[in-house]
Residue, then its C-alpha position, 0 to 999 in steps of 0.5 A: x499499499x502506498x500513502x501520498x499526501x498533498x501537502x508540499x514541503x515548504x519552499x527553500x529560501x533559495x526558491x523563495x529568492x528566485x520567486x522573487x526575482x532574486x538570484x539564488x547565490x545572495x545566501x550561502x550553502x549552509x543554511x539551517x533554518x528560514x522563516x518568512x511572514x506573510x509581510x516578507x519579512x525573513x530570517x535566515x539561520x547558518x550553521x555558522x558566520x562565514x565569508x564568501x568570495x565574489x568580486x569582493x568578499x561577503x561575511x554572513x553572520x550566523x543570522x541574516x534578517x531583511x524584508x523581501x519584496x520582488x526584485x530587492x531586500x530591504x532592512x537587511x542585517x547580518x550581511x557585510x561587504x568588503x572594500x579596500x580592507x574594511x567591512x561595510x554593513x550591506x543595508x539592502x540588495x535591488x535588482x532593478x531590471x534583470x535583463x541588465x545583469x546588474x545587482x546593486x548592494x547598499x552599503x550606506x554611503x554608495x551602492x556597489x554593483x555586481x554582475x547577476x551572474x556571480x550570484x547564480x548558485x549558493x556559494x561555498x562559505x569558509x568560517x569567519x575570521x576574528x578580524x572581520x568583527x574588529x574592521x567592521x566595528x571601525x567602519x560602523x562607527x564611521x559610517x554612522x558618525x556624521x562628524x569629520x572629527x571621528x573620521x580625522x581621528x581614524x585617519x591620524x591613528x592610521x598615519x601616526x599610530x594609536x595614541x596620537x590623537 
């Protein structure tokens, strides 16, 4: 006797991304849990914090969350992008016109653009290193500050060493 069920398993996070006009490779392999509500608010849990290499490196915290709508993720937390040895929090991701082949990452001060083809498949992710968090804290402080004084202090520290300012 064969027993069949009409209930389907819930879609994976990768299937949900594709259904919203986004590439599957925005999130790495290693997703252990995925939740999404009716408003598009989602949470993804990874087995560990990790880094993946594209044109630049992306860091994924163990928990990633945001709000999903067609062609975009807003209110994003848990992903950082490396630029010139510093880590910037990714606040949002969008694909304006899929045929353009370009995806945009909002890192606060600018939008970084990448080729959509980089994100076709979920990347392998390697365990995150400790220096990611230290440099990300500095970038968070600078990006949240409207004061040139903090930037000046960080510049002086790099040129003259700690304790100068």
